[in-house]
C-alpha positions, 0 to 999 in steps of 0.5 A: 493395687499394682507392686509392678510399679514399687520399690524393690526392697533391700536384701535382709542383710548379710545374712544371704551371703551376699553384699549388698548393693545400692541402686538408684531408682533410675538404675532399677528401671533400667535394669528392668527395662520400665519407662520411668514415671512421667516420661513419655517411651520414644516414637518410631519415625512417621513419613512426614518426619522423613519428607521434611528431612530429606526432601526438603533439602532436594526440593528448596534448590530447585525451587530456587532454581525455577524462581530465579531464571527468568532473571538470570537470562535478560532474555526471559520473560514472564513466560519461560524460554525455552531452556528455562522449559527444560530445566522445570520438566527435568526438575519436576520429573526429579521432584517427583521420583525423589518423592515417590521414593521418599514416600516408599522407603517411609511406608516399607520402614513403618509398615514391615514389622521384619526391617529395623530403623536405621541406628542413626541418622549416617545410616539412614541417608546411605539408605535414602542414596541407595534407593534412590541411584538404584531402581526397583529391580522388581519394577524394571525387566528387560522386555523379552521379543519374541520372532513374532513381535520382531518382524511387527517391530520391523515393520513398524519401522518400515510404516514409519518411514513411510509415514515420514517420508509422505510427510515430507512429500506434504510439506514440499507439496505445500511449499511448491504452492505457496510459492506458486502463489506468490508467482501468481501474487506477482505476476496480477501486480506486473498486469495491472501496474502495467495496465495502468501506466498504458491506461487499459481497462482495470476499473481504474481511472487514469489521471491527466494534469498538474497536482490540483487535477489529481488532489480534486479527483482524490478529494472529491473521488468522483464516480465518473460516467462513461456516458453522457448526455448533453442538451443546448443551454438552458440557464438564466444567462442571456450572453452570446459566448464567442469560442475564438480560436486558430485552426488545430489550436485544440479546438474540439479539446476544449469543446469537450472539456466544456460539454463533460463538465456542464452538459451543455450542447457547444455550437458553430458558425460553422457545420462540418458533418464529421463533428456533429457526431460529437457535438450535437449542435454543431449546425445548430445557429440557435444556442448563442452559448460557446459557438467556435469561430476561427475568424479572420484564419478562415473568413466570416458572415461575408455581410459583416464588416470585420473589423465589427465582426466581434460585436456579435459576442456579448464576451469571448474565450480566447485560446491561443497554441505557439505559432509554431505547432499551430501552422505545422498542424494546420499544414498536415490537416490541409495535406492529408485531408483532400482525399477524405470525405468531408464526413469522415470523423479520421479527416480532423486526425489526418496526418502524412508523413513526417516533413521538415519544413525548409526554403521551398515551403517558405511562402506556404509557411509564412502564409500560415504564420501570419493569419495565426499573428492576425488571428492572435491580434484581432482578438487581442485587440478588439474591445470586447470581454474576453477571457485567454488562455494558452492551448498548452495550459489548459493540457497541461492543467485542465482541471483548474483552467476549467474552473477560470473559464467557467466562471468567466462565461456562465452565472455563478447558479449555473456552474457544475459540481466540483465532482464534474469537474474533478472528472475532467482530469481523467483521461476518456478519448471516448468523450472528444471527437477524434483522437488528437496526440496532443504532443509536447510543447513545440513538438515541431521546432525541429521540424523548419530548417532553422533559417526559415524558423528564425524567420517565422518567429521574427515575423511574429515576435510582439504575439509570440513575446507577449503571450509569454511563447519565449519562456515557455520554449525555452522550459520545454526545448532547452537548446533552444535557450540560446536562440531566445536569448536576448528576443523579446529584448528588441520587442516595441510594443504597440499600446494594446 
């Protein structure tokens, strides 16, 4: 038996000469420094205890700050803002440093036999605070630089500055290059815009006409040929169609539109060598498709009775132009073509210097305008199926007017497709016999002295008003409103 744990015996009595002292079992064990039976001896504080007891109070506020930051800043999203990221980084560094210090302290406290544990919590907290506030002097030392190290450091600083300057130059060069590219792009855009406004070749078609012309072209998006071929009409119609108009009323322009849309050649009762180069059937009198004539302004077949001239046609397309522009243009042609050969393609585009017609030109101008009125009256009154079209309307809206005209001239099976019609909205002087100026409506209004102009308009009042040229004049020339006021109210209709 182990007698170490037996209770101590009392003294035998006063015979030993000492006073008997009564001790309890607990007091006896404490006096000899032995633990009481059934009670475990106290354990030393470990690393886990220090982490939970001292690290948690530091870590919890940091974690809470990281979690609350996005909700405190109204502009913050799931991603941390720059300020939150900086706070998060600082807190993480501080937390990591605290963890390292606490672990080191715990290890030293548990492993070092010569160092006693703090006697109480106050001393323990002071020890941890001192460790956090004062870094370990053994691991930190001031660097001692030699002269060579100093020189290397200065050289490194020089290299760093040189690299910084080179990088700045590269950034500057890149910025300058970007500016140059922007300038080149801007200049290219300006060139393209200028080309579109002037009609230069940029593979972008310049459109003419009105709203329907551009809408049809955009919807169909046709591929229009730069060169086109024509042939004699071989359709199902056997009708002979006359194209009747006063000279200088858009005749060649109309024929070019018809040939471009249908691919069929137009003809004429005349034979003009300067036009035959473009209209290959100009002198072919066997074809019945779209035959041009200026009768009765230029006369016709002498063997035919003028009152029966219209009978050679089954139907006619009658194109008219306002009388002032028509007679001024015809006078220009006759005045200039005398010096040009009949085969010269410039003959139809010839023009002399601008002229103001006055009293000296009264006789010639009356003869010209009387021919216009006679021609208009004749084709408006003869009993033949006809389609009347103003040149001004054709020029303003070529596509819709050509659709109506071709539907009148041709059977449904021979009508061209919409892609062919959409191409008529593209400006292309290469498809015309000559470059026509196609000036604005009533451009020659000021080419006549007011007194002569009033005389000429009174002579054609009926035809002028029946074709609606009084309204078109006011629209094109607002300064003519007063002169046209009441002009058509006194017209006596002839019942044609």
